[in-house]
N, C-alpha and C positions, 0 to 999 in steps of 0.2 A: 408450395404451389397453391394458387387459388383455384378451387374447383367449384362447379355448380353443385348446389345441394339437391336439386331435383333434375331429372332428365330434361334435356333441352326441349323435347316436344311438349313438356308440361309447363314450361316457362311462359309467362304472359308478359310481353313487353308492350306497354301502352304507347302507341304511335304518336300520341299528343304530348308526350313527355319532352322536356327540354333536352334531356340526354336519354338515349335509349340504346343500350348495348344488347345485341342479340347473338348469343352463342360465340362470344369472343374468345379466341385462343391466341397465345403468343409463345413462340419458341425461339431460342437462340441456339442455332445448330440443332443438336439432339436433345437439348435441355428444354423441357416444357415448363413454362412459368405460369401461364394462365391456361385453363382448360374448360371451355364451355361456359364462360361467365355471361350471365344475362342480368340486366339491371335497368330499371326505369327511375328517372328522377324528375318529378314534376317541377314546375316553376316555383320559385321562392322556397325551396326546400333546403335544409341543411343536412349534409351527409358526412359521416365520419368513417374512415377506413381504419380498422384496427387489426392487428395480427402480429405474429412472430416475425423476427428478422428473417428475410429471405422468402417470405410468403407471397410476394408479388405485388405489394401495395404500390411501390414506386413505378413498376411497369404499368400497372393499371392507370395510375395518375398520368404517366407519359402518354398513354393512348387517349385518355379523356381530354388532355390538353393539346392533342394533335401534334405532339412532339415525336411520336413514333406510331407506326401503323401496326394493326394487329396482323397476325399470320393468317387468321381466318375469322369469319363472322362479320357482322355488320354493325357499324357505329353510326347512329343517326343523331344529328344535332339540330334541334328545332325542326324536326321532321324530315330533314334531308340527309341522305347517305353521304358520308365523308369519303367513301372508298374511291370514287372517281375524281376527287378534287386534285388538282395539280399543286405543285409547290407554291406558286404565287397565290392561289386561292386559299390554301391552308395558312399561309403567312398572313394574309389579310384577315381571315377569320380569327386567328390567334390575336392579332392586333386589336380587333374590335370587340371580341367577345370574352377573352380569357385574361386572367391575371395570374402571375406566378411569383412565388416567394421561395427561393431556393435556399437550402442549408449552406451550400457552397457557392462561391461566386460563379455566375454563369452569364454568358452573353447569348441572346437569341437574336 
């Protein structure tokens, strides 16, 4: 499970970042996969996610790519919260701003 390394109240998320996660958590039923993850990614940055199998990398990428919603926390893309976006708005944003390469064949 991915956990924040510092308490959430000590995390600083730059609101000017292209991607800003603030205290993101994700659970599937009673299984917590992400717990209090905060992250800022400025424009033109390269980021790598590394970790053991089952650590939550794919879940985090699914949230970053707007394929799934976090259980709690806020995800801001280009300064706007994605929480209140409807399915149509999310699909349009994925169409215009994101690219995916899946290991297995997938249709979006």
